[in-house]
NUTORLO-223649 format. One line per 5 residues: for each residue x negated, y negated, z negated of N, C-alpha, C. Coordinates in steps of 0.1 Angstrom, whole numbers, always signed. Layout:
REM NUTORLO-223649
X/Y/Z/X/Y/Z/X/Y/Z ~ ...
REM end
This chain:
REM NUTORLO-223649
-1857/-555/-2603/-1861/-566/-2605/-1854/-578/-2597 ~ -1848/-591/-2607/-1838/-604/-2606/-1844/-607/-2592 ~ -1830/-610/-2579/-1832/-615/-2570/-1832/-633/-2572 ~ -1836/-640/-2563/-1838/-654/-2566/-1823/-658/-2566 ~ -1815/-654/-2560/-1800/-659/-2559/-1797/-656/-2573
-1799/-644/-2583/-1794/-644/-2594/-1802/-654/-2605 ~ -1814/-655/-2602/-1825/-663/-2606/-1819/-678/-2610 ~ -1816/-681/-2594/-1811/-696/-2592/-1799/-698/-2603 ~ -1788/-688/-2601/-1776/-692/-2609/-1779/-694/-2624 ~ -1786/-682/-2628/-1791/-688/-2644/-1798/-698/-2651
-1807/-702/-2639/-1812/-716/-2642/-1800/-727/-2640 ~ -1791/-727/-2631/-1782/-735/-2628/-1773/-737/-2642 ~ -1769/-728/-2647/-1760/-725/-2660/-1770/-731/-2673 ~ -1782/-728/-2670/-1792/-732/-2683/-1792/-745/-2683 ~ -1794/-755/-2668/-1796/-770/-2668/-1782/-776/-2674
-1772/-768/-2666/-1757/-772/-2664/-1755/-778/-2684 ~ -1760/-761/-2692/-1758/-763/-2705/-1766/-774/-2711 ~ -1778/-777/-2709/-1785/-788/-2713/-1781/-801/-2713 ~ -1775/-806/-2700/-1774/-819/-2696/-1761/-821/-2703 ~ -1751/-812/-2711/-1741/-819/-2716/-1749/-829/-2724
-1761/-833/-2732/-1763/-840/-2740/-1780/-846/-2735 ~ -1782/-856/-2740/-1791/-863/-2731/-1803/-854/-2736 ~ -1814/-857/-2724/-1827/-845/-2723/-1839/-853/-2722 ~ -1846/-848/-2723/-1862/-850/-2722/-1872/-838/-2715 ~ -1878/-843/-2704/-1885/-833/-2693/-1898/-840/-2695
-1905/-830/-2698/-1920/-833/-2697/-1924/-834/-2681 ~ -1928/-845/-2678/-1929/-845/-2655/-1942/-850/-2655 ~ -1949/-841/-2648/-1959/-843/-2642/-1959/-847/-2624 ~ -1947/-848/-2623/-1944/-846/-2607/-1951/-836/-2595 ~ -1953/-826/-2602/-1956/-813/-2596/-1938/-804/-2594
-1945/-797/-2585/-1931/-788/-2579/-1924/-781/-2592 ~ -1928/-777/-2600/-1922/-774/-2612/-1912/-778/-2617 ~ -1920/-792/-2625/-1913/-799/-2628/-1903/-811/-2624 ~ -1908/-812/-2608/-1897/-816/-2600/-1885/-813/-2598 ~ -1887/-794/-2596/-1873/-788/-2592/-1865/-789/-2605
-1870/-790/-2618/-1859/-793/-2631/-1856/-805/-2629 ~ -1864/-814/-2627/-1859/-826/-2628/-1846/-832/-2618 ~ -1848/-826/-2604/-1836/-828/-2596/-1822/-822/-2601 ~ -1826/-809/-2602/-1812/-801/-2606/-1807/-806/-2624 ~ -1817/-809/-2629/-1812/-816/-2644/-1804/-830/-2641
-1810/-838/-2632/-1802/-850/-2626/-1787/-847/-2621 ~ -1786/-839/-2615/-1774/-836/-2609/-1762/-830/-2619 ~ -1770/-823/-2627/-1759/-818/-2637/-1755/-829/-2648 ~ -1763/-839/-2652/-1765/-850/-2661/-1749/-858/-2656 ~ -1751/-861/-2641/-1743/-868/-2633/-1726/-865/-2640
-1724/-853/-2641/-1713/-848/-2645/-1705/-848/-2658 ~ -1717/-850/-2666/-1719/-851/-2681/-1721/-870/-2686 ~ -1721/-875/-2679/-1727/-890/-2682/-1736/-889/-2690 ~ -1745/-879/-2689/-1754/-881/-2701/-1771/-883/-2694 ~ -1779/-887/-2701/-1792/-895/-2696/-1801/-883/-2695
-1811/-883/-2689/-1822/-875/-2682/-1837/-886/-2686 ~ -1845/-884/-2693/-1858/-892/-2695/-1869/-881/-2690 ~ -1875/-885/-2679/-1883/-879/-2674/-1899/-889/-2676 ~ -1904/-882/-2687/-1918/-884/-2693/-1929/-878/-2688 ~ -1940/-888/-2685/-1953/-885/-2679/-1962/-888/-2687
-1969/-878/-2691/-1984/-880/-2701/-1991/-881/-2694 ~ -1999/-894/-2694/-2010/-899/-2686/-2023/-896/-2693 ~ -2036/-891/-2690/-2044/-891/-2699/-2059/-889/-2686 ~ -2071/-888/-2693/-2081/-888/-2682/-2083/-876/-2680 ~ -2076/-867/-2684/-2077/-852/-2675/-2067/-850/-2664
-2058/-858/-2659/-2053/-858/-2651/-2055/-868/-2638 ~ -2048/-864/-2630/-2053/-875/-2616/-2048/-887/-2618 ~ -2054/-898/-2612/-2051/-910/-2617/-2034/-916/-2608 ~ -2035/-908/-2596/-2021/-911/-2591/-2008/-904/-2595 ~ -2009/-896/-2604/-1996/-889/-2608/-1985/-898/-2614
-1991/-908/-2627/-1981/-919/-2628/-1967/-921/-2619 ~ -1976/-928/-2608/-1971/-937/-2597/-1960/-925/-2587 ~ -1966/-914/-2589/-1958/-902/-2579/-1949/-900/-2587 ~ -1951/-897/-2602/-1937/-891/-2606/-1927/-902/-2607 ~ -1930/-917/-2609/-1921/-922/-2611/-1912/-927/-2600
-1920/-925/-2589/-1914/-928/-2574/-1899/-914/-2573 ~ -1905/-901/-2578/-1896/-886/-2574/-1884/-892/-2588 ~ -1889/-898/-2601/-1877/-899/-2611/-1868/-909/-2603 ~ -1870/-918/-2597/-1862/-927/-2591/-1853/-920/-2580 ~ -1859/-915/-2575/-1850/-903/-2566/-1840/-896/-2570
-1848/-890/-2585/-1838/-881/-2588/-1827/-886/-2598 ~ -1831/-898/-2599/-1821/-907/-2609/-1823/-906/-2626 ~ -1833/-903/-2630/-1840/-903/-2640/-1845/-912/-2647 ~ -1842/-915/-2663/-1853/-926/-2668/-1867/-923/-2670 ~ -1878/-929/-2663/-1889/-924/-2664/-1896/-932/-2673
-1904/-925/-2681/-1915/-935/-2687/-1929/-926/-2689 ~ -1939/-937/-2689/-1952/-928/-2688/-1958/-934/-2705 ~ -1968/-921/-2710/-1970/-924/-2720/-1988/-923/-2723 ~ -1993/-932/-2724/-2009/-932/-2722/-2015/-929/-2733 ~ -2023/-915/-2731/-2033/-911/-2745/-2044/-910/-2744
-2052/-908/-2754/-2066/-908/-2750/-2072/-890/-2757 ~ -2068/-878/-2747/-2069/-868/-2756/-2082/-864/-2757 ~ -2092/-867/-2750/-2106/-864/-2754/-2112/-866/-2767 ~ -2105/-880/-2771/-2109/-884/-2788/-2098/-874/-2794 ~ -2087/-878/-2792/-2079/-875/-2801/-2073/-861/-2804
-2076/-852/-2794/-2073/-837/-2796/-2082/-829/-2798 ~ -2093/-834/-2803/-2106/-824/-2803/-2110/-814/-2791 ~ -2111/-821/-2780/-2113/-813/-2769/-2129/-817/-2759 ~ -2133/-825/-2767/-2145/-833/-2759/-2154/-822/-2756 ~ -2159/-814/-2761/-2165/-803/-2762/-2160/-790/-2750
-2150/-791/-2745/-2139/-782/-2735/-2141/-769/-2743 ~ -2137/-765/-2758/-2135/-755/-2761/-2127/-746/-2753 ~ -2127/-731/-2757/-2119/-723/-2751/-2103/-726/-2752 ~ -2101/-730/-2764/-2087/-732/-2767/-2084/-750/-2764 ~ -2090/-754/-2753/-2086/-766/-2749/-2075/-766/-2748
-2067/-760/-2737/-2052/-759/-2734/-2048/-760/-2747 ~ -2045/-753/-2756/-2037/-749/-2770/-2040/-766/-2775 ~ -2047/-770/-2777/-2056/-779/-2781/-2045/-794/-2778 ~ -2047/-795/-2763/-2042/-801/-2756/-2027/-802/-2755 ~ -2022/-794/-2750/-2005/-792/-2752/-2000/-797/-2762
-2007/-790/-2774/-2001/-792/-2790/-2001/-810/-2790 ~ -2010/-815/-2786/-2013/-827/-2789/-2005/-834/-2780 ~ -2002/-834/-2769/-1993/-841/-2757/-1982/-840/-2759 ~ -1976/-827/-2767/-1962/-821/-2767/-1960/-830/-2778 ~ -1967/-834/-2787/-1964/-839/-2799/-1962/-852/-2797
-1964/-859/-2787/-1962/-873/-2784/-1950/-872/-2777 ~ -1945/-862/-2770/-1934/-860/-2765/-1918/-856/-2774 ~ -1926/-851/-2785/-1914/-852/-2795/-1912/-863/-2800 ~ -1922/-871/-2806/-1921/-884/-2810/-1912/-890/-2799 ~ -1914/-894/-2787/-1908/-899/-2779/-1891/-892/-2778
-1885/-881/-2781/-1874/-876/-2780/-1868/-882/-2792 ~ -1876/-880/-2805/-1869/-887/-2816/-1865/-900/-2817 ~ -1874/-911/-2807/-1871/-924/-2809/-1859/-923/-2803 ~ -1856/-916/-2788/-1845/-915/-2781/-1830/-907/-2787 ~ -1833/-900/-2798/-1824/-892/-2804/-1821/-880/-2795
-1830/-876/-2790/-1826/-866/-2783/-1835/-848/-2787 ~ -1826/-842/-2786/-1831/-827/-2795/-1834/-819/-2782 ~ -1829/-822/-2771/-1833/-810/-2759/-1846/-814/-2751 ~ -1858/-807/-2752/-1869/-809/-2744/-1872/-798/-2737 ~ -1876/-801/-2728/-1880/-791/-2716/-1890/-794/-2708
-1898/-784/-2700/-1911/-787/-2693/-1911/-770/-2685 ~ -1920/-773/-2676/-1920/-769/-2663/-1928/-753/-2662 ~ -1931/-747/-2669/-1938/-736/-2670/-1932/-724/-2662 ~ -1937/-718/-2652/-1929/-708/-2647/-1932/-692/-2648 ~ -1924/-684/-2641/-1931/-670/-2647/-1946/-666/-2644
-1953/-672/-2637/-1965/-668/-2633/-1975/-674/-2642 ~ -1970/-681/-2649/-1980/-687/-2656/-1981/-679/-2670 ~ -1970/-668/-2672/-1972/-662/-2683/-1982/-650/-2682 ~ -1988/-648/-2672/-1998/-636/-2667/-2011/-642/-2663 ~ -2012/-653/-2668/-2030/-658/-2670/-2031/-662/-2680
-2045/-668/-2680/-2050/-674/-2692/-2043/-689/-2698 ~ -2033/-687/-2701/-2025/-701/-2707/-2024/-701/-2719 ~ -2033/-705/-2726/-2028/-711/-2741/-2025/-720/-2746 ~ -2022/-731/-2735/-2011/-740/-2739/-1997/-736/-2740 ~ -1995/-724/-2734/-1978/-719/-2737/-1978/-718/-2751
-1988/-714/-2762/-1981/-712/-2771/-1980/-722/-2781 ~ -1987/-732/-2776/-1982/-748/-2783/-1967/-751/-2780 ~ -1963/-747/-2767/-1952/-750/-2763/-1938/-745/-2769 ~ -1947/-731/-2773/-1934/-724/-2780/-1936/-729/-2793 ~ -1943/-731/-2800/-1945/-735/-2814/-1938/-743/-2818
-1936/-755/-2809/-1933/-770/-2810/-1916/-767/-2807 ~ -1913/-757/-2802/-1900/-752/-2800/-1891/-760/-2786 ~ -1902/-763/-2778/-1901/-772/-2763/-1896/-757/-2755 ~ -1884/-759/-2744/-1880/-748/-2737/-1886/-748/-2722 ~ -1887/-739/-2718/-1894/-736/-2707/-1884/-730/-2695
-1875/-734/-2691/-1863/-728/-2680/-1868/-719/-2672 ~ -1879/-724/-2664/-1884/-715/-2653/-1883/-700/-2656 ~ -1894/-702/-2670/-1899/-689/-2673/-1887/-682/-2678 ~ -1880/-685/-2689/-1865/-681/-2692/-1861/-672/-2679 ~ -1861/-677/-2666/-1853/-670/-2660/-1862/-664/-2653
-1875/-664/-2650/-1885/-653/-2648/-1887/-661/-2632 ~ -1884/-672/-2630/-1887/-677/-2619/-1904/-679/-2616 ~ -1908/-673/-2604/-1921/-677/-2597/-1926/-688/-2592 ~ -1937/-692/-2592/-1938/-705/-2586/-1934/-704/-2568 ~ -1938/-691/-2561/-1933/-690/-2549/-1920/-695/-2550
-1910/-689/-2556/-1896/-689/-2556/-1892/-704/-2560 ~ -1902/-711/-2568/-1903/-724/-2575/-1900/-732/-2559 ~ -1909/-731/-2554/-1910/-738/-2536/-1900/-738/-2529 ~ -1897/-723/-2528/-1885/-725/-2522/-1870/-727/-2523 ~ -1871/-725/-2535/-1860/-735/-2539/-1861/-753/-2535
-1870/-754/-2541/-1873/-768/-2540/-1874/-775/-2525 ~ -1876/-768/-2513/-1879/-769/-2501/-1861/-770/-2495 ~ -1856/-760/-2503/-1839/-756/-2497/-1835/-773/-2498 ~ -1838/-776/-2512/-1834/-791/-2517/-1837/-803/-2510 ~ -1847/-802/-2504/-1855/-810/-2498/-1862/-819/-2508
-1865/-815/-2519/-1875/-820/-2528/-1893/-823/-2521 ~ -1894/-836/-2521/-1907/-844/-2515/-1917/-833/-2518 ~ -1920/-827/-2530/-1931/-826/-2535/-1931/-806/-2532 ~ -1922/-803/-2525/-1916/-789/-2524/-1931/-779/-2524 ~ -1943/-785/-2513/-1953/-779/-2507/-1967/-783/-2513
-1962/-794/-2522/-1976/-801/-2529/-1986/-789/-2532 ~ -2001/-790/-2532/-2009/-781/-2543/-2006/-782/-2555 ~ -2011/-772/-2560/-2009/-773/-2575/-2021/-783/-2579 ~ -2021/-790/-2591/-2032/-802/-2597/-2030/-799/-2608 ~ -2037/-785/-2615/-2044/-786/-2629/-2054/-798/-2634
-2054/-798/-2647/-2060/-807/-2654/-2070/-805/-2653 ~ -2085/-819/-2649/-2094/-817/-2646/-2104/-813/-2651 ~ -2101/-809/-2667/-2110/-802/-2675/-2112/-787/-2673 ~ -2103/-782/-2658/-2103/-769/-2655/-2115/-770/-2647 ~ -2125/-777/-2640/-2136/-777/-2631/-2147/-773/-2638
-2147/-773/-2651/-2158/-775/-2663/-2160/-765/-2667 ~ -2173/-755/-2671/-2172/-742/-2679/-2170/-747/-2695 ~ -2165/-735/-2701/-2161/-741/-2715/-2174/-740/-2721 ~ -2177/-753/-2732/-2188/-752/-2737/-2195/-769/-2734 ~ -2188/-772/-2719/-2194/-783/-2710/-2190/-796/-2720
-2199/-805/-2722/-2192/-820/-2728/-2184/-823/-2713 ~ -2171/-830/-2719/-2165/-839/-2708/-2160/-854/-2713 ~ -2165/-860/-2698/-2161/-881/-2701/-2155/-879/-2688 ~ -2148/-892/-2691/-2141/-895/-2679/-2150/-898/-2665 ~ -2159/-903/-2664/-2167/-904/-2655/-2169/-893/-2647
-2173/-881/-2655/-2177/-867/-2646/-2160/-863/-2638 ~ -2150/-862/-2649/-2139/-859/-2642/-2138/-869/-2628 ~ -2135/-881/-2632/-2131/-890/-2620/-2139/-887/-2604 ~ -2152/-881/-2608/-2159/-878/-2597/-2154/-865/-2590 ~ -2146/-856/-2599/-2143/-844/-2593/-2130/-850/-2586
-2123/-858/-2592/-2110/-860/-2584/-2112/-867/-2573 ~ -2124/-877/-2571/-2124/-883/-2561/-2131/-875/-2548 ~ -2137/-862/-2555/-2142/-854/-2541/-2131/-846/-2539 ~ -2120/-840/-2546/-2110/-834/-2542/-2103/-840/-2533 ~ -2104/-853/-2535/-2092/-861/-2530/-2100/-865/-2513
-2109/-869/-2512/-2118/-867/-2499/-2115/-852/-2492 ~ -2119/-841/-2497/-2120/-831/-2493/-2099/-828/-2483 ~ -2095/-831/-2496/-2079/-829/-2489/-2074/-837/-2481 ~ -2081/-849/-2478/-2079/-855/-2468/-2083/-854/-2451 ~ -2090/-845/-2455/-2099/-836/-2440/-2091/-826/-2438
-2078/-824/-2443/-2070/-816/-2441/-2069/-800/-2446 ~ -2076/-800/-2457/-2075/-786/-2471/-2066/-788/-2478 ~ -2063/-775/-2479/-2049/-776/-2486/-2054/-774/-2503 ~ -2060/-760/-2506/-2063/-761/-2516/-2075/-761/-2522 ~ -2079/-772/-2531/-2094/-780/-2535/-2096/-777/-2549
-2109/-767/-2549/-2111/-773/-2563/-2125/-773/-2563 ~ -2134/-783/-2569/-2147/-787/-2572/-2151/-780/-2585 ~ -2158/-767/-2589/-2164/-767/-2600/-2176/-771/-2603 ~ -2176/-776/-2613/-2191/-784/-2617/-2199/-778/-2630 ~ -2213/-771/-2621/-2222/-762/-2629/-2232/-772/-2633
-2233/-781/-2642/-2247/-789/-2643/-2250/-798/-2627 ~ -2258/-799/-2622/-2258/-806/-2609/-2253/-799/-2598 ~ -2247/-787/-2599/-2243/-779/-2585/-2228/-780/-2587 ~ -2222/-785/-2576/-2212/-786/-2571/-2204/-776/-2563 ~ -2199/-765/-2570/-2192/-753/-2566/-2179/-756/-2557
-2177/-755/-2546/-2162/-754/-2537/-2157/-745/-2537 ~ -2142/-745/-2542/-2133/-733/-2536/-2123/-739/-2526 ~ -2125/-732/-2514/-2110/-738/-2505/-2106/-724/-2503 ~ -2092/-726/-2495/-2086/-711/-2490/-2095/-706/-2478 ~ -2102/-689/-2480/-2108/-681/-2471/-2102/-687/-2458
-2094/-687/-2453/-2087/-696/-2442/-2091/-707/-2438 ~ -2095/-720/-2447/-2106/-730/-2441/-2117/-728/-2438 ~ -2124/-716/-2440/-2141/-717/-2442/-2145/-722/-2431 ~ -2133/-716/-2418/-2144/-719/-2404/-2144/-736/-2402 ~ -2131/-741/-2408/-2128/-754/-2407/-2139/-763/-2418
-2144/-762/-2427/-2151/-765/-2436/-2167/-766/-2427 ~ -2168/-755/-2420/-2184/-756/-2417/-2183/-767/-2404 ~ -2172/-769/-2398/-2174/-779/-2386/-2172/-797/-2394 ~ -2169/-793/-2409/-2169/-807/-2414/-2180/-806/-2427 ~ -2188/-796/-2424/-2199/-793/-2436/-2205/-806/-2437
-2212/-811/-2427/-2217/-827/-2428/-2215/-835/-2440 ~ -2203/-835/-2434/-2197/-851/-2440/-2193/-845/-2455 ~ -2187/-834/-2456/-2186/-830/-2469/-2199/-832/-2481 ~ -2210/-822/-2476/-2220/-825/-2481/-2225/-838/-2484 ~ -2224/-846/-2476/-2233/-858/-2475/-2224/-867/-2489
-2209/-866/-2486/-2199/-873/-2500/-2201/-870/-2509 ~ -2202/-855/-2514/-2206/-851/-2526/-2220/-854/-2527 ~ -2227/-853/-2524/-2241/-857/-2530/-2239/-873/-2531 ~ -2238/-883/-2524/-2233/-896/-2527/-2228/-897/-2537 ~ -2219/-889/-2542/-2212/-892/-2558/-2220/-884/-2565
-2233/-880/-2564/-2244/-873/-2574/-2245/-861/-2574 ~ -2241/-853/-2571/-2242/-838/-2571/-2254/-835/-2565 ~ -2264/-829/-2573/-2275/-825/-2562/-2275/-813/-2554 ~ -2265/-805/-2555/-2270/-795/-2547/-2253/-790/-2547 ~ -2245/-786/-2534/-2234/-781/-2531/-2232/-769/-2524
-2224/-761/-2528/-2220/-749/-2525/-2209/-747/-2520 ~ -2206/-735/-2515/-2193/-729/-2512/-2189/-715/-2515 ~ -2181/-713/-2524/-2177/-700/-2531/-2172/-691/-2518 ~ -2179/-682/-2514/-2174/-674/-2505/-2162/-662/-2509 ~ -2157/-664/-2521/-2147/-658/-2525/-2134/-664/-2524
-2134/-675/-2520/-2124/-688/-2519/-2120/-693/-2529 ~ -2106/-701/-2525/-2097/-706/-2539/-2093/-694/-2547 ~ -2097/-697/-2562/-2093/-689/-2572/-2086/-697/-2581 ~ -2072/-698/-2582/-2067/-708/-2597/-2074/-702/-2608 ~ -2079/-711/-2620/-2082/-704/-2631/-2094/-696/-2632
-2105/-697/-2624/-2120/-690/-2619/-2125/-694/-2631 ~ -2122/-705/-2640/-2133/-704/-2649/-2128/-698/-2665 ~ -2118/-692/-2659/-2108/-683/-2671/-2112/-668/-2670 ~ -2118/-663/-2659/-2123/-649/-2658/-2129/-642/-2668 ~ -2140/-649/-2675/-2147/-642/-2684/-2138/-644/-2695
-2132/-653/-2697/-2119/-653/-2713/-2112/-642/-2712 ~ -2106/-644/-2696/-2092/-631/-2700/-2100/-618/-2700 ~ -2110/-615/-2694/-2120/-599/-2697/-2124/-595/-2711 ~ -2126/-606/-2718/-2132/-605/-2730/-2123/-600/-2739
REM end
């Protein structure tokens, strides 16, 4: 198995080659795309080329993402742009179909391709890592179909390795928890709307403000099923009244704590096993 230093060298070379011309990077502000952005901007300086960090903002994503992404892009030295979209209506995902991720990614990255064409840029990158290749991620198929490159996946760099390199370079979001799209909080076949997703965002933001790291609020009708790290469960009990009260004020009738703890992609378990 390739060690992290070898992967780092390959990633640096890949981005060195890419930076010889202007590039477009799909930039959420998460650690994966942030590592790519900072490395890419370093390489671009030597070639006097431009790096466009493009944040696609939609109802499925937390409202704070564009501001965070802009701040990071400024620090890295990239040109930041935000594309506002209405993917719920335009990408055909309002009923949360099983292939939602594929439909959404295809819709969003076509927007990115149009942006790149306008800027006359042929090299487009995004932040899929090695771990993403081994779970249910139908959106990756859309990325490949559209010819968009995934440097981290190409060099087999895992999330843990990405965080380590980001920390070494002092990238501010090195330890930031992953924040997948808000549609992942609802079972497939559930009608999606902006109000329901906003409630989830408010709930998770509040719980994180109490000192919890990984937080997912899965919504099953009137039931709010909370996933947190197993190591945080004792702390949850100390804050139980505050958390339950906050969630009920948001409109959830029942609040449960998932005893299995935080599980990324837990809504995909039945899909993966089919």
